[in-house]
DSSP file (Angstrom, degrees, kcal/mol; ACC not computed):
  #  RESIDUE AA STRUCTURE BP1 BP2  ACC     N-H-->O    O-->H-N    N-H-->O    O-->H-N    TCO  KAPPA ALPHA  PHI   PSI    X-CA   Y-CA   Z-CA
    1    1 A M     >        0   0    0      0, 0.0     4,-1.7     0, 0.0     5,-0.1   0.000 360.0 360.0 360.0 -39.2    1.1   19.9   21.0
    2    2 A R  H  >  +     0   0    0      1,-0.2     4,-2.4     2,-0.2     5,-0.2   0.877 360.0  55.5 -64.8 -37.2    2.6   16.4   21.1
    3    3 A L  H  > S+     0   0    0      1,-0.2     4,-2.4     2,-0.2    -1,-0.2   0.886 106.0  51.0 -64.1 -38.7   -0.9   14.8   20.9
    4    4 A K  H  > S+     0   0    0      2,-0.2     4,-2.5     1,-0.2    -1,-0.2   0.900 110.2  50.1 -64.2 -39.8   -1.6   16.7   17.7
    5    5 A W  H  X S+     0   0    0     -4,-1.7     4,-2.5     2,-0.2    -2,-0.2   0.921 111.2  47.6 -64.6 -44.8    1.7   15.4   16.2
    6    6 A V  H  X S+     0   0    0     -4,-2.4     4,-2.4     2,-0.2    -2,-0.2   0.911 112.3  50.1 -62.9 -42.5    1.0   11.8   17.1
    7    7 A F  H  X S+     0   0    0     -4,-2.4     4,-2.5     2,-0.2     5,-0.2   0.921 110.7  49.8 -61.2 -44.6   -2.5   12.1   15.7
    8    8 A F  H  X S+     0   0    0     -4,-2.5     4,-2.5     1,-0.2    -2,-0.2   0.917 111.4  48.4 -61.8 -44.5   -1.1   13.6   12.4
    9    9 A I  H  X S+     0   0    0     -4,-2.5     4,-2.6     2,-0.2    -1,-0.2   0.907 111.7  50.0 -62.9 -42.1    1.5   10.8   12.1
   10   10 A N  H  X S+     0   0    0     -4,-2.4     4,-2.1     2,-0.2    -2,-0.2   0.911 112.3  46.4 -64.0 -42.6   -1.2    8.1   12.7
   11   11 A V  H  X S+     0   0    0     -4,-2.5     4,-2.3     2,-0.2    -2,-0.2   0.911 112.6  51.0 -65.6 -41.4   -3.5    9.6   10.1
   12   12 A L  H  X S+     0   0    0     -4,-2.5     4,-2.4    -5,-0.2    -2,-0.2   0.915 111.2  47.1 -62.5 -43.3   -0.6    9.9    7.7
   13   13 A L  H  X S+     0   0    0     -4,-2.6     4,-2.5     2,-0.2    -1,-0.2   0.866 110.2  53.5 -67.0 -35.3    0.4    6.3    8.2
   14   14 A L  H  X S+     0   0    0     -4,-2.1     4,-2.4     2,-0.2    -2,-0.2   0.922 110.9  46.0 -63.5 -43.4   -3.2    5.1    7.8
   15   15 A L  H  X S+     0   0    0     -4,-2.3     4,-2.5     2,-0.2    -2,-0.2   0.903 113.1  49.3 -66.4 -41.0   -3.5    7.0    4.5
   16   16 A L  H  X S+     0   0    0     -4,-2.4     4,-2.0     2,-0.2    -2,-0.2   0.886 110.4  51.6 -64.6 -37.5   -0.2    5.5    3.3
   17   17 A A  H  X S+     0   0    0     -4,-2.5     4,-2.6     2,-0.2    -2,-0.2   0.936 111.3  46.3 -64.1 -45.8   -1.3    2.1    4.3
   18   18 A A  H  X S+     0   0    0     -4,-2.4     4,-1.4     1,-0.2    -2,-0.2   0.915 113.6  49.3 -62.1 -41.8   -4.5    2.4    2.4
   19   19 A W  H  < S+     0   0    0     -4,-2.5    -1,-0.2     1,-0.2    -2,-0.2   0.827 115.7  44.4 -66.7 -31.7   -2.6    3.7   -0.6
   20   20 A G  H  X S+     0   0    0     -4,-2.0     4,-0.8    28,-0.2    -2,-0.2   0.806 110.6  51.8 -83.0 -31.1   -0.1    0.9   -0.3
   21   21 A F  H  X S+     0   0    0     -4,-2.6     4,-2.3     1,-0.2     5,-0.2   0.732  95.2  70.3 -81.3 -21.6   -2.6   -2.0    0.2
   22   22 A I  H  X S+     0   0    0     -4,-1.4     4,-2.4     1,-0.2    -1,-0.2   0.933 100.3  46.2 -62.1 -46.4   -4.8   -1.1   -2.8
   23   23 A P  H  > S+     0   0    0      0, 0.0     4,-2.6     0, 0.0    -1,-0.2   0.864 110.2  54.9 -64.3 -32.1   -2.1   -2.2   -5.3
   24   24 A I  H  X S+     0   0    0     -4,-0.8     4,-2.3     2,-0.2    -2,-0.2   0.923 109.9  46.2 -64.7 -42.4   -1.5   -5.4   -3.3
   25   25 A F  H  X S+     0   0    0     -4,-2.3     4,-2.3     2,-0.2    -1,-0.2   0.914 112.8  50.0 -64.6 -42.4   -5.3   -6.2   -3.6
   26   26 A S  H  X S+     0   0    0     -4,-2.4     4,-2.3     1,-0.2    -2,-0.2   0.899 110.1  50.9 -62.4 -39.8   -5.2   -5.4   -7.3
   27   27 A F  H  X S+     0   0    0     -4,-2.6     4,-2.7     2,-0.2    -1,-0.2   0.911 108.9  50.9 -63.8 -42.0   -2.2   -7.6   -7.7
   28   28 A A  H  X S+     0   0    0     -4,-2.3     4,-2.3     1,-0.2    -2,-0.2   0.905 111.3  48.0 -62.8 -40.7   -4.0  -10.5   -5.9
   29   29 A M  H  X S+     0   0    0     -4,-2.3     4,-2.1     2,-0.2    -1,-0.2   0.885 111.1  51.3 -66.5 -37.4   -7.0  -10.1   -8.2
   30   30 A H  H  X S+     0   0    0     -4,-2.3     4,-2.2     2,-0.2    -2,-0.2   0.924 110.6  47.9 -64.1 -44.7   -4.7  -10.0  -11.2
   31   31 A V  H  X S+     0   0    0     -4,-2.7     4,-2.5     1,-0.2    -2,-0.2   0.901 110.3  52.6 -63.1 -40.8   -3.0  -13.2  -10.1
   32   32 A A  H  X S+     0   0    0     -4,-2.3     4,-2.0     1,-0.2    -1,-0.2   0.899 109.4  49.2 -62.4 -39.9   -6.4  -14.9   -9.5
   33   33 A N  H  X>S+     0   0    0     -4,-2.1     5,-2.4     2,-0.2     4,-0.7   0.881 110.6  50.0 -66.8 -37.4   -7.5  -13.9  -13.0
   34   34 A V  H ><5S+     0   0    0     -4,-2.2     3,-0.7     3,-0.2    -2,-0.2   0.907 110.0  50.6 -66.8 -40.8   -4.3  -15.4  -14.5
   35   35 A I  H 3<5S+     0   0    0     -4,-2.5    -2,-0.2     1,-0.3    -1,-0.2   0.878 107.5  53.8 -64.2 -36.7   -4.8  -18.6  -12.5
   36   36 A K  H 3<5S-     0   0    0     -4,-2.0    -1,-0.3    -5,-0.2    -2,-0.2   0.688 122.3-109.8 -69.7 -17.0   -8.4  -18.8  -13.8
   37   37 A G  T <<5S+     0   0    0     -4,-0.7     2,-0.5    -3,-0.7    -3,-0.2   0.505  73.1 137.0 100.8   5.6   -7.0  -18.5  -17.3
   38   38 A E      < -     0   0    0     -5,-2.4     2,-0.5    -6,-0.2    -1,-0.3  -0.748  45.7-142.8 -87.6 128.4   -8.2  -15.0  -18.1
   39   39 A R        +     0   0    0     -2,-0.5     2,-0.4    -3,-0.1    -5,-0.0  -0.782  22.7 178.2 -92.6 130.0   -5.7  -12.8  -19.8
   40   40 A T        -     0   0    0     -2,-0.5    -6,-0.0     2,-0.1    -2,-0.0  -0.962  31.0-145.3-128.5 149.6   -5.6   -9.2  -18.9
   41   41 A G        +     0   0    0     -2,-0.4     2,-0.3     2,-0.1    -2,-0.0   0.004  56.1 135.1 -97.2  27.2   -3.3   -6.4  -20.1
   42   42 A E        -     0   0    0    -12,-0.0     2,-0.3     1,-0.0    -2,-0.1  -0.566  41.3-154.1 -83.9 139.0   -3.3   -4.8  -16.7
   43   43 A W        -     0   0    0     -2,-0.3     2,-0.4     2,-0.0    -2,-0.1  -0.857  12.0-133.3-109.5 148.4   -0.1   -3.5  -15.0
   44   44 A I        -     0   0    0     -2,-0.3     2,-0.7   -17,-0.0   -20,-0.0  -0.864   6.8-148.8-105.6 132.1    0.4   -3.1  -11.3
   45   45 A N        +     0   0    0     -2,-0.4     4,-0.2     1,-0.1   -18,-0.1  -0.886  19.0 173.9 -99.3 111.7    1.9    0.0   -9.7
   46   46 A I     >  +     0   0    0     -2,-0.7     4,-2.2     1,-0.2     5,-0.2   0.337  50.3 102.8-100.7   7.6    3.8   -0.9   -6.6
   47   47 A T  H  > S+     0   0    0      1,-0.2     4,-2.5     2,-0.2     5,-0.2   0.912  80.2  51.2 -57.9 -45.3    5.2    2.5   -5.9
   48   48 A P  H  > S+     0   0    0      0, 0.0     4,-2.3     0, 0.0   -28,-0.2   0.888 109.9  51.0 -60.8 -35.9    2.7    3.3   -3.1
   49   49 A T  H  > S+     0   0    0    -29,-0.2     4,-2.6    -4,-0.2     5,-0.2   0.916 110.3  48.4 -66.2 -42.7    3.5    0.0   -1.4
   50   50 A I  H  X S+     0   0    0     -4,-2.2     4,-2.3     1,-0.2     5,-0.2   0.914 112.0  49.5 -63.9 -42.9    7.2    0.7   -1.5
   51   51 A I  H  X S+     0   0    0     -4,-2.5     4,-2.1    -5,-0.2    -2,-0.2   0.912 112.1  48.8 -62.8 -42.4    6.7    4.2   -0.1
   52   52 A F  H  X S+     0   0    0     -4,-2.3     4,-2.4    -5,-0.2     5,-0.2   0.949 113.4  44.6 -63.3 -49.6    4.6    2.8    2.7
   53   53 A Y  H  X S+     0   0    0     -4,-2.6     4,-2.3     1,-0.2    -1,-0.2   0.864 113.5  50.6 -67.5 -34.4    7.0    0.1    3.7
   54   54 A S  H  X S+     0   0    0     -4,-2.3     4,-1.6    -5,-0.2    -1,-0.2   0.884 112.1  47.4 -69.9 -36.0   10.0    2.4    3.5
   55   55 A S  H  X S+     0   0    0     -4,-2.1     4,-1.8    -5,-0.2    -2,-0.2   0.893 113.5  47.6 -71.2 -38.1    8.3    5.0    5.7
   56   56 A V  H  X S+     0   0    0     -4,-2.4     4,-1.9     2,-0.2    -2,-0.2   0.909 113.0  47.6 -68.7 -41.0    7.1    2.4    8.3
   57   57 A S  H  X S+     0   0    0     -4,-2.3     4,-1.1     1,-0.2    -1,-0.2   0.837 110.8  53.1 -69.7 -30.1   10.6    0.8    8.5
   58   58 A G  H  < S+     0   0    0     -4,-1.6    -1,-0.2    -5,-0.2    -2,-0.2   0.859 111.5  45.1 -70.1 -35.3   12.1    4.3    8.8
   59   59 A L  H  < S+     0   0    0     -4,-1.8    -2,-0.2     1,-0.2    -1,-0.2   0.802 109.2  56.6 -77.1 -29.1    9.9    5.1   11.7
   60   60 A A  H  <        0   0    0     -4,-1.9    -1,-0.2     1,-0.2    -2,-0.2   0.775 360.0 360.0 -75.1 -25.1   10.4    1.8   13.4
   61   61 A S     <        0   0    0     -4,-1.1    -1,-0.2    -5,-0.1    -2,-0.2   0.489 360.0 360.0 -89.5 360.0   14.2    2.2   13.6
């Protein structure tokens, strides 16, 4: 039973990490476009990143 719980937590953290890193990548691409001089009206959603880091810091303590 403990192994199933650990597996579930690991899969959940992997999904949260993927969900959190996608906005970071989008933000990096947005910054690169701004540096190149291309103007975009794109907004970045950092909510998944905040949720991921808060859940990881909560599990680490």
